[in-house]
C-alpha positions, -999 to 999 in steps of 0.1 A, spaced: 0 -1 0 27 24 10 46 19 -24 13 22 -44 5 55 -27 40 69 -29 45 60 -65 13 77 -76 12 110 -53 -21 128 -56 -37 99 -76 -45 74 -50 -78 76 -27 -80 55 4 -116 41 9 -119 26 45 -149 6 57 -136 -4 92 -107 -1 116 -78 19 102 -51 -2 119 -34 -11 86 -35 26 73 -22 38 107 6 13 107 16 23 71 15 59 81 38 53 110 63 36 86 59 63 59 44 98 72 47 113 38 21 90 25 -5 113 40 3 142 16 4 117 -15 -32 106 -10 -58 125 -31 -85 142 -11 -107 145 -43 -137 131 -24 -134 153 7 -156 182 5 -151 197 42 -123 190 67 -105 206 95 -73 200 115 -74 195 153 -55 178 182 -68 143 191 -59 118 218 -71 89 238 -84 100 273 -64 79 298 -71 101 330 -105 101 338 -127 71 352 -158 80 333 -143 87 299 -113 66 300 -104 51 266 -125 75 247 -112 93 216 -112 130 221 -111 157 194 -102 193 204 -121 207 175 -120 243 188 -83 242 199 -91 249 235 -62 228 247 -37 248 227 -19 218 216 -4 211 183 -25 196 154 -20 160 148 -51 149 128 -71 160 98 -108 152 104 -130 146 74 -165 161 79 -183 159 45 -173 137 14 -187 136 -21 -210 105 -15 -215 98 -52 -177 98 -58 -172 77 -26 -197 51 -39 -181 51 -73 -147 43 -58 -160 18 -33 -180 -1 -62 -148 2 -85 -128 -15 -58 -149 -43 -46 -162 -54 -81 
């Protein structure tokens, strides 16, 4: 996956349907992969700081996104809020048929 994305910058779109473990591991191995993925289907996105809560009893293990930058921590994720559903379906069907 890494080679395919890196050999075709801006041309690859990653369509995910479940846990992103493989994508996360690939990103850890090759961080520049993120800028090589096409964001053609992404219509609205924002950057934020995100983390897994480990200090509270009530929310332990929850994925937390500081959308309004209240914690004043550096950005470490890009959150996709809206996608081109038609294009997403086209990519999905093209890749599973």
